[in-house]
C-alpha positions as CSV (number, residue, x, y, z in Angstrom):
1,M,0.0,0.0,0.0
2,F,1.1,3.6,-0.6
3,T,2.7,5.4,2.4
4,L,3.4,9.1,2.7
5,Q,6.3,10.5,4.6
6,S,5.1,11.8,8.0
7,S,7.8,14.5,8.3
8,Y,6.3,16.4,5.4
9,F,2.8,16.4,6.9
10,M,3.9,16.9,10.6
11,M,2.6,13.6,11.9
12,N,4.4,11.7,14.6
13,K,5.1,8.0,14.1
14,R,2.2,6.8,16.2
15,Q,-0.3,9.0,14.2
16,E,1.2,7.8,11.0
17,H,0.9,4.1,12.0
18,N,-2.7,4.5,13.2
19,L,-3.7,6.3,10.0
20,N,-1.9,3.7,7.8
21,A,-3.6,0.9,9.7
22,T,-7.1,2.5,9.5
23,L,-6.8,3.2,5.8
24,T,-5.3,-0.3,5.0
25,N,-8.2,-1.9,6.9
26,A,-10.7,0.2,5.0
27,H,-9.2,-0.8,1.7
28,T,-9.2,-4.4,2.7
29,D,-12.8,-4.3,3.9
30,Y,-14.3,-2.2,1.0
31,A,-12.2,-2.5,-2.1
32,K,-13.8,-5.7,-3.4
33,G,-17.3,-4.5,-3.0
34,L,-16.6,-1.1,-4.4
35,S,-14.8,-2.6,-7.4
36,L,-17.8,-4.9,-8.0
37,H,-20.2,-1.9,-7.8
38,A,-18.0,0.1,-10.2
39,F,-17.9,-2.9,-12.6
40,Y,-21.7,-3.1,-12.5
41,K,-22.0,0.6,-13.3
42,I,-19.4,0.9,-16.1
43,R,-19.0,-2.7,-17.3
44,D,-15.2,-2.5,-17.4
45,R,-13.4,-4.4,-14.6
46,A,-10.0,-2.7,-15.1
47,V,-11.5,0.8,-15.2
48,G,-13.6,0.1,-12.2
49,Q,-10.6,-1.1,-10.2
50,D,-8.7,2.0,-11.3
51,L,-11.5,4.3,-10.1
52,V,-11.7,2.6,-6.8
53,Q,-8.0,2.8,-6.3
54,D,-7.9,6.5,-7.3
55,A,-10.7,7.2,-4.8
56,F,-8.7,5.4,-2.0
57,M,-5.5,7.3,-2.9
58,K,-7.3,10.7,-2.9
59,T,-8.9,9.9,0.4
60,W,-5.6,8.8,1.9
61,I,-3.8,11.9,0.8
62,Y,-6.6,14.1,2.0
63,L,-6.6,12.6,5.4
64,V,-2.8,12.5,5.7
65,R,-2.7,16.2,5.0
66,G,-5.0,16.8,7.9
67,G,-8.4,16.9,6.1
68,A,-11.4,17.3,8.3
69,H,-15.1,16.4,7.9
70,K,-17.5,19.2,7.1
71,T,-19.2,18.5,10.4
72,D,-15.9,19.2,12.2
73,A,-15.6,22.5,10.5
74,R,-19.2,23.5,11.5
75,V,-18.5,22.6,15.1
76,S,-15.3,24.7,15.2
77,V,-17.0,27.7,13.6
78,S,-20.0,27.5,16.0
79,C,-17.7,27.3,19.0
80,T,-15.7,30.4,18.0
81,Q,-18.8,32.6,17.6
């Protein structure tokens, strides 16, 4: 699986390990089902697998860079007002 350098994104080793484990488990649990759904929708297994892999990679990079859920942003805005 793809791993980003923690020093660039200011994560300590424990945070990096936890994030890697979480995302690897998510990929293990959901990749097959998502690939089958993509195949059902577009009728091309290779393209479906590529789309699923791209989605996981984009999600991984977003989370490693410190991405937050929209609900987290609303909570922080409401707390500061």
